[in-house]
N, C-alpha and C positions, 0 to 999 in steps of 0.2 A: 504494500500500500504506500502511495506517495505521501510525503510530508508537505502539507499545504501551508504556504506563507500566509500570514494574516493580512487581509485587505480591509482597510477602512473605507467605507462608502459614505460619502457626505451628501445629504440631500437637503438643500435649503427649501423651506416650505412657507409659502405665503398665499393664502386664499386659493388653494388648488384642490378643493374637495372633489371636483368633478373628475380629476385626473389622478389623484393620489393613490387610490387603490391599485390601479393598473401599474403605476410606477413601482410601488413597493412589492407587489406580487412578482413582478419581473425580476426583482432583486432576490427575493426569497427563493425563487425557482432556479437560482444559479447552480450550475454543475459544480462550481467551486464553493465548498460549504464553509470554509474557514473565513467568515466575514464578521466585521464589526459595522453595523448599519446605524449611522447617526442621523436621525431626523431632527433638523433644527427648525422649530416652529418660530418664525420671525414675526410674532405678533398678529397672527391671522385673526380675522374677524368672522370667518365662516366656521364650518365644522372641521377644519383641518386639524386643529389641536386634538379634538376627540378621536379622530381617525388615527392619528399618530400614537396616541396613548393606548388605543385598542390593539394596535399592532404590537406594541411593546409588551403587552400582557400575554400575547400569544407566542412570542418568540424571544428567547433570552439574548439573542444576538443584537436586538434592537435597543438603542439608547435614544431617549427623547430629551432634547434641550428646548425649554420654553424661554423666550426672551422678548423684549420690546422690539417693535418694528424699527429696524435701522438699515435695512437694505440687504441685498443679496451678498455683498462683500462681507458685511459684518456677520451674516449668518454662516457663510463658509468659513470665516476665520474662527468663529465659535466652535465649529466642527473640527477644524485643524487643532485647536487648543485641546480638544478632548481625544483626538485620534491616537491610537496606539499600535497601528498596524505597520508592517514593513512597506506596504504600498497604499496609495490613496487614489480613490476614484471619485470624481464628482458627477452626480446625476441630478438634473433639474427635476422638480417634483411633478411637472406636467409631461415629462418624457418617459420613455421606457427602453429597456435594453434586451438584447437577445440572451437566451439561456446560457450560452457558452462564452459570453463576452469576457468575464473575469478570467476564466480558464485560459482562453486564447491569449490575452494580453500578458498575464503573469508568466505563463510558460515561455512565450516569445521573448519577453524581457530578460528572464533569468537564464535562458539558454544562450542568449547573445551577450550577456553582461551589460545590458543597456540600462540607462537611467530613466528612460521614458519609453512607453509603448503607446502607439497611436493606431486607431482603427478608422474605418470609414463610417459615414452616417447617411441616413436618408431623412427627407422631410416628408412627414405623413400627409400634410395638407398642401403639398406642392409636388404632385406626382410627375410633372414634366421637368422638374429640376433634377439633373443627374449630377452625381458626385464622381469626379474622375480621379484615377490614380495618377499622381504627379510623376511617378517613376515608370509609367508606360505599361505596367502589367494589367491585363483585364481584371476588373473588379471581381468577376465571378470566380476567378482562379483561387482567391483566398491566399495568395502568396504572401509570405512574410519577408520583407526587405530589411536587411541590416544596413543602416545608413549613419552618416555622421550627424552630429548635432547641427552643424551649419546647413547641411542638406535638408534636415527636418524643418529648420526655420525658414529657409528659402521656399520650400514647398507649401508651408502654412500660409504664405502670403499670396499664393496664386489663386485666381478665381476658380470656383467649382472644385476645390480640393478640400482638405480636412480642416482648414481654418485654424485660428489661434484660440479657439474656445477652450475653456477648462474641461468641459465634458468631452467624452470620447477619447480620453487619454489617461494613462496610468502613470502616476508620479511616485518617486521615492520619498517617503516621509523623512528619512534621514537628511536628505539634501534640503528639504523645505525647512526643517527645524534648525539644522546647523547654520543656515544662512539667513534665518529669520525672514523667510519669504512669506508674505501675506498679501491678501487682496487689498487694494487701496480703497478705503471706505469713503474717500472724497469723490470717487468716480461714480457716475450713474450709468455710463456706457463704457465699453472698452476696458473694463476692469480685467477681463480675461486676457486681452492682448498684453496688458501690462504684466500680469502674473506669468504668462507664458514666457515672455522674453526675460523676465527676472529669473525665472527658473532655469531656462535653457543656457544661460551663461555659465552655469555650473555643470552642465552635462557634456559628455564627450561622444556618447553613442546613443542612437535611438533605433527602435524597430517600428516598422510600419506594416500592419496587417491589412491587406486590401479588402478583407471581408467586411461586409456591412453589419455592424454589431450594435449600433445606437440609432434610435429613432427620435428625431427632434420634432416637436410640435410647435410651430410658430404661432404665437398669439400676440394680440395687440398689447396686452398688459404684460409687464415684466414679472419675473418670479417674485420679487419684492422691490418696493420702490420707496425711497425716503424723501427725495427732492420733489417738491410740488410747486405750482404757481406758474405765472406767465413767463418767467425767465427760464423755463425748463430747457428750451432749445439752446440758449446760451450755455447752460450747464453741460449739455451734451457736447457742444463744440469744445468747451474747455477741457472736458474729460478726454476727448479724443486727442486734443493737442498735447496735453501732458503725458498721455499714454505713449504717443509716438515719440515725444521728446525723451522720455525715460528709456524707451526701447532702443533708441539710437545710442544713448549713453551706455546701456547694458551691453549691447552687441559690440560697439567700437572698443570696449574695454578688453575684449577677448579675441577679436578678429577684425581684419580690414578687408574681408571678402567683398569685392566690388559689387557683385550681384545682390547680395544680402543687404548691404548698406544702401544701395540704390533703391531697393524695394521699400525699406523703412523710410528713407528720405522722401520717397514719392508720397507716402502717407502724410509725412510731416509737412511737405509743401502744401498739400491740400488744406490741412488744418491751420497752418500758418496764414494762409490766404483768408480763411474765415475769421481767424482771430484778429487779423488786421481790420476786417470790416466791422467787427463789433467793439473794438477797443476804443476807449475814450482817453487813453494815456498816450500822448504823442511819442514819448521815448520808447514805450513798448511797441507802438505801431511801427516805428522805424526798424526795430529788431525783427518783427515779423516780416516786413517787406524785404529786409536785407536777406533773410533766410530764403524767401521765395526766389529772389534774384540769384543768390549764390548756388542754389541747388535745383534751379528750374531745369537745367540740362540733365541732371540725374533723373528728374521726373520724366522728361521726354525720352531718355534712353530706356527707362523702365517700361514705358508704354510700348516700346518697340521690341522688347526682349522676346526671343523665340525659345521655345522649350519643346522637347520631344513629345510631351503630352498635350501641349496647347500651341496653336498656331500663333496666337498673339494675345498679349495681356492688354485688354482693351478697357482701361479704367475710365476713359472718356464716356463710354456708354453706361458704365456702372454708376458713375456719380455725375450726371449731367448738370445739376444745379451748382454743384461745387466747382465743376470745370468752367462753367459760364462765369462764375465769380472770379476764378483764377485767371482766365484769359482776359477778362475785363481789367483786372489789376495789372496784368503784364503789359497790356496795351497802354494803360494810363501812365504807368511809371517806367516805361522802357528807358534804358540808359541811353 
């Protein structure tokens, strides 16, 4: 009989009573049984808390943390503070996973000596959106690719690939705790992006399992939301800007890989353009504009990058409103 490493599964819960049963049952049904399932109820106002506590009574692997509503980052951090496994997996409470997800990722990571294992996902309510393997292997093959951390970061930034989300990935808790890696609770979007790059600077090897093991359900409402009010869009822009700024700092501290840095700088050029538009501080506005000017060619180069899995990285179509603002800025402030 194999010895199974303990895996901590952290599920932030906020008003997801309609989805929670399916999510938790998909975890309880895992072929990998050595699990620590941490349900973090982030101040739900529906029946989510009661559902969590009923599950805890039925299975001693389940731990429930009840806290005030402070957002998904705070909820995940509360789970990390309690986690005791070798590996950590994040699952959103309105999503669900395949029966062999944990088994596939743990075995792949431990065989390869990798610090992170990544799988593909599907979007249940967007059947026409396909997820592609950035390394060229057909999804249906279920092939496990052993790749470098740099390759894993580059692929995460490609459209239609596995993204920089916290879910769909197996992280080593030792790396997280040794380097005090946590989700930034000031972000209301792109907290996963920030966490992913903060973690990956300490990784050397990754494994990518092309099998689709995670189902993502896209909803208008977030898992949990702390910021409210009419300035919500500005908060989103600021979150994106600082996430990309942090990522550039994290990555440049360990590599000068031109493709990876161009990819991150392309994101930061976009967010710098928006920050320029909303800023009331002349000095900061000059800094945002200076970054756009200095790295605009990186952005253009990234848009034209070719990859064996994708013919073109077409960010102009992906972010039309942002690109319109960027080109308007570029035209107005051309050197």
